[in-house]
C-alpha positions as YAML, in Angstrom:
chain: A
units: angstrom
residues:
- id: 1
  name: MET
  ca: [10.82, -16.86, -10.17]
- id: 2
  name: PHE
  ca: [7.35, -15.50, -11.01]
- id: 3
  name: GLY
  ca: [7.65, -12.84, -8.28]
- id: 4
  name: ARG
  ca: [10.90, -11.44, -9.63]
- id: 5
  name: LEU
  ca: [9.66, -11.46, -13.24]
- id: 6
  name: PHE
  ca: [6.47, -9.74, -12.14]
- id: 7
  name: ASN
  ca: [8.46, -7.06, -10.29]
- id: 8
  name: LEU
  ca: [10.70, -6.55, -13.30]
- id: 9
  name: ALA
  ca: [7.64, -6.11, -15.54]
- id: 10
  name: LEU
  ca: [6.17, -3.76, -12.92]
- id: 11
  name: LEU
  ca: [9.32, -1.65, -13.19]
- id: 12
  name: ILE
  ca: [9.58, -1.55, -16.98]
- id: 13
  name: LEU
  ca: [6.07, -1.65, -18.48]
- id: 14
  name: PRO
  ca: [4.73, 1.66, -17.07]
- id: 15
  name: TRP
  ca: [7.60, 3.50, -18.76]
- id: 16
  name: LEU
  ca: [6.19, 2.51, -22.14]
- id: 17
  name: THR
  ca: [3.32, 4.96, -21.56]
- id: 18
  name: LEU
  ca: [5.87, 7.78, -21.50]
- id: 19
  name: LEU
  ca: [6.19, 7.55, -25.26]
- id: 20
  name: LYS
  ca: [3.14, 9.85, -25.21]
- id: 21
  name: ILE
  ca: [4.82, 12.43, -22.93]
- id: 22
  name: ASP
  ca: [6.77, 15.30, -24.46]
- id: 23
  name: LYS
  ca: [10.28, 16.13, -23.27]
- id: 24
  name: PHE
  ca: [9.26, 19.49, -21.76]
- id: 25
  name: THR
  ca: [6.61, 17.87, -19.56]
- id: 26
  name: PHE
  ca: [9.04, 15.21, -18.37]
- id: 27
  name: LYS
  ca: [11.70, 17.81, -17.51]
- id: 28
  name: ARG
  ca: [9.16, 20.08, -15.82]
- id: 29
  name: TYR
  ca: [7.98, 17.39, -13.40]
- id: 30
  name: LEU
  ca: [11.24, 15.47, -12.96]
- id: 31
  name: PRO
  ca: [12.17, 17.30, -9.71]
- id: 32
  name: VAL
  ca: [8.84, 16.45, -8.03]
- id: 33
  name: LEU
  ca: [9.00, 12.89, -9.34]
- id: 34
  name: THR
  ca: [12.46, 12.48, -7.83]
- id: 35
  name: PHE
  ca: [11.36, 14.10, -4.57]
- id: 36
  name: SER
  ca: [8.25, 11.96, -4.34]
- id: 37
  name: SER
  ca: [10.12, 8.74, -5.12]
- id: 38
  name: LEU
  ca: [12.65, 9.60, -2.41]
- id: 39
  name: ILE
  ca: [9.87, 10.12, 0.14]
- id: 40
  name: ILE
  ca: [8.25, 6.79, -0.77]
- id: 41
  name: ALA
  ca: [11.64, 5.03, -0.67]
- id: 42
  name: LEU
  ca: [12.29, 6.47, 2.82]
- id: 43
  name: ILE
  ca: [8.84, 5.41, 4.03]
- id: 44
  name: SER
  ca: [9.46, 1.96, 2.57]
- id: 45
  name: GLU
  ca: [12.79, 1.69, 4.36]
- id: 46
  name: LEU
  ca: [11.06, 2.71, 7.61]
- id: 47
  name: SER
  ca: [8.48, 0.00, 6.97]
- id: 48
  name: LYS
  ca: [11.26, -2.55, 7.35]
- id: 49
  name: SER
  ca: [12.07, -1.32, 10.89]
- id: 50
  name: TYR
  ca: [8.47, -0.88, 12.01]
- id: 51
  name: ASN
  ca: [7.03, -3.90, 10.17]
- id: 52
  name: TRP
  ca: [4.45, -1.77, 8.35]
- id: 53
  name: TRP
  ca: [4.58, -4.14, 5.39]
- id: 54
  name: LYS
  ca: [6.92, -6.71, 3.94]
- id: 55
  name: VAL
  ca: [7.87, -7.06, 0.28]
- id: 56
  name: LYS
  ca: [8.08, -10.79, -0.42]
- id: 57
  name: LYS
  ca: [10.38, -10.91, -3.46]
- id: 58
  name: PRO
  ca: [11.96, -7.50, -4.08]
- id: 59
  name: LEU
  ca: [14.27, -6.96, -7.04]
- id: 60
  name: VAL
  ca: [17.02, -5.88, -4.61]
- id: 61
  name: PRO
  ca: [16.61, -8.15, -1.57]
- id: 62
  name: ARG
  ca: [18.63, -5.99, 0.84]
- id: 63
  name: LEU
  ca: [16.30, -3.04, 0.42]
- id: 64
  name: GLY
  ca: [13.08, -2.75, 2.39]
- id: 65
  name: SER
  ca: [11.64, -0.76, -0.46]
- id: 66
  name: ASP
  ca: [10.42, -2.26, -3.66]
- id: 67
  name: ILE
  ca: [12.17, -0.28, -6.36]
- id: 68
  name: SER
  ca: [10.02, -1.93, -9.00]
- id: 69
  name: PHE
  ca: [6.94, -0.21, -7.56]
- id: 70
  name: ILE
  ca: [8.60, 3.09, -6.64]
- id: 71
  name: PHE
  ca: [10.37, 3.66, -9.96]
- id: 72
  name: GLY
  ca: [7.73, 1.91, -12.05]
- id: 73
  name: PRO
  ca: [4.00, 2.51, -11.63]
- id: 74
  name: PHE
  ca: [4.30, 5.02, -8.77]
- id: 75
  name: LEU
  ca: [6.67, 7.36, -10.61]
- id: 76
  name: VAL
  ca: [4.90, 7.06, -13.96]
- id: 77
  name: ALA
  ca: [1.40, 7.47, -12.46]
- id: 78
  name: ASN
  ca: [2.66, 10.51, -10.59]
- id: 79
  name: LEU
  ca: [3.89, 12.03, -13.84]
- id: 80
  name: TRP
  ca: [0.57, 11.44, -15.56]
- id: 81
  name: VAL
  ca: [-1.37, 12.89, -12.62]
- id: 82
  name: PHE
  ca: [0.77, 16.04, -12.66]
- id: 83
  name: LYS
  ca: [0.53, 16.37, -16.45]
- id: 84
  name: LEU
  ca: [-3.26, 16.02, -16.42]
- id: 85
  name: THR
  ca: [-4.14, 17.98, -13.28]
- id: 86
  name: TYR
  ca: [-1.40, 20.40, -12.20]
- id: 87
  name: GLY
  ca: [-2.79, 23.91, -11.80]
- id: 88
  name: ARG
  ca: [-6.16, 22.49, -10.76]
- id: 89
  name: PRO
  ca: [-5.63, 21.49, -7.11]
- id: 90
  name: LEU
  ca: [-9.15, 20.11, -6.56]
- id: 91
  name: LEU
  ca: [-8.86, 17.79, -9.56]
- id: 92
  name: TYR
  ca: [-5.34, 16.81, -8.45]
- id: 93
  name: GLY
  ca: [-6.64, 16.00, -4.97]
- id: 94
  name: LEU
  ca: [-9.64, 14.06, -6.25]
- id: 95
  name: LEU
  ca: [-7.56, 11.98, -8.66]
- id: 96
  name: ASN
  ca: [-5.05, 11.23, -5.90]
- id: 97
  name: VAL
  ca: [-7.82, 10.20, -3.50]
- id: 98
  name: ILE
  ca: [-9.13, 7.78, -6.14]
- id: 99
  name: PHE
  ca: [-5.68, 6.35, -6.98]
- id: 100
  name: ASP
  ca: [-4.62, 6.14, -3.33]
- id: 101
  name: TYR
  ca: [-7.86, 4.39, -2.39]
- id: 102
  name: LEU
  ca: [-7.39, 1.88, -5.22]
- id: 103
  name: PHE
  ca: [-3.81, 1.28, -4.10]
- id: 104
  name: ALA
  ca: [-4.59, 0.92, -0.39]
- id: 105
  name: TYR
  ca: [-7.57, -1.37, -0.76]
- id: 106
  name: PRO
  ca: [-8.17, -3.48, -3.89]
- id: 107
  name: LEU
  ca: [-4.59, -3.41, -5.24]
- id: 108
  name: THR
  ca: [-3.04, -4.17, -1.85]
- id: 109
  name: THR
  ca: [-5.47, -7.06, -1.42]
- id: 110
  name: LEU
  ca: [-4.52, -8.35, -4.87]
- id: 111
  name: ALA
  ca: [-0.80, -7.96, -4.13]
- id: 112
  name: GLU
  ca: [-1.21, -9.92, -0.90]
- id: 113
  name: LYS
  ca: [-3.07, -12.71, -2.72]
- id: 114
  name: MET
  ca: [-0.27, -12.80, -5.33]
- id: 115
  name: LYS
  ca: [2.27, -12.87, -2.45]
- id: 116
  name: ILE
  ca: [4.04, -9.75, -3.69]
- id: 117
  name: TYR
  ca: [3.89, -8.02, -0.32]
- id: 118
  name: LYS
  ca: [2.01, -8.34, 2.93]
- id: 119
  name: MET
  ca: [0.70, -5.64, 5.20]
- id: 120
  name: GLY
  ca: [2.10, -5.73, 8.74]
- id: 121
  name: THR
  ca: [1.35, -3.33, 11.58]
- id: 122
  name: MET
  ca: [0.11, -0.56, 9.28]
- id: 123
  name: SER
  ca: [-3.56, -0.65, 8.35]
- id: 124
  name: ARG
  ca: [-4.79, -0.03, 4.85]
- id: 125
  name: PHE
  ca: [-6.44, 3.17, 6.10]
- id: 126
  name: GLN
  ca: [-3.09, 4.41, 7.45]
- id: 127
  name: LEU
  ca: [-1.48, 3.57, 4.10]
- id: 128
  name: PHE
  ca: [-4.25, 5.54, 2.39]
- id: 129
  name: LEU
  ca: [-3.66, 8.55, 4.69]
- id: 130
  name: ILE
  ca: [0.11, 8.49, 4.16]
- id: 131
  name: SER
  ca: [-0.48, 8.38, 0.40]
- id: 132
  name: ILE
  ca: [-2.83, 11.37, 0.54]
- id: 133
  name: PHE
  ca: [-0.41, 13.32, 2.74]
- id: 134
  name: THR
  ca: [2.47, 12.56, 0.36]
- id: 135
  name: ALA
  ca: [0.38, 13.73, -2.62]
- id: 136
  name: GLY
  ca: [-0.25, 17.06, -0.85]
- id: 137
  name: ILE
  ca: [3.46, 17.50, -0.09]
- id: 138
  name: ASN
  ca: [4.25, 16.72, -3.74]
- id: 139
  name: TYR
  ca: [1.86, 19.39, -4.99]
- id: 140
  name: LEU
  ca: [3.35, 22.00, -2.64]
- id: 141
  name: TYR
  ca: [6.84, 20.99, -3.74]
- id: 142
  name: GLN
  ca: [5.92, 21.42, -7.41]
- id: 143
  name: MET
  ca: [4.50, 24.87, -6.63]
- id: 144
  name: PHE
  ca: [7.81, 25.71, -4.91]
- id: 145
  name: ILE
  ca: [9.80, 24.50, -7.93]
- id: 146
  name: ASP
  ca: [7.62, 26.49, -10.34]
- id: 147
  name: GLU
  ca: [7.97, 29.62, -8.21]
- id: 148
  name: ALA
  ca: [11.75, 29.20, -8.04]
- id: 149
  name: LEU
  ca: [11.99, 28.75, -11.81]
- id: 150
  name: ILE
  ca: [9.82, 31.80, -12.48]
- id: 151
  name: SER
  ca: [11.91, 33.91, -10.05]
- id: 152
  name: ARG
  ca: [15.10, 32.74, -11.69]
- id: 153
  name: LYS
  ca: [13.75, 33.47, -15.17]
- id: 154
  name: ASN
  ca: [12.76, 36.99, -14.06]
- id: 155
  name: GLY
  ca: [16.18, 37.54, -12.48]
- id: 156
  name: ASN
  ca: [14.94, 37.75, -8.88]
...
């Protein structure tokens, strides 16, 4: 029971921080947030087949991915990182390295102790590298979206 309630809180509570985000910012980054969440969901589904990690009590038991994490803190943190750092790639990279390190090491250890999920064949370092790689892809995708919107606005 505690695991499911925790996952539900994990899904809902981060969204409360979005009361401080304006509508334009949310709309601007929604494509990259959707793209990024899809990538993480696909990686999570692959984790089921390759035993990279196992979510103990997911909100939707048939999914290998934990939607409470993907559409909760991951999506919201991603939005905040883009809002605060987009246009400054070094700052974006540094903030992602810090967040991804915290996720891969102390937060994963805490999650395992709380029996939320357990790492399998994937090491924490590999999780860290995948997170960094995904952050880089996200930044490139946002640049692509911005370029497409500018071209469309200019009629090209």
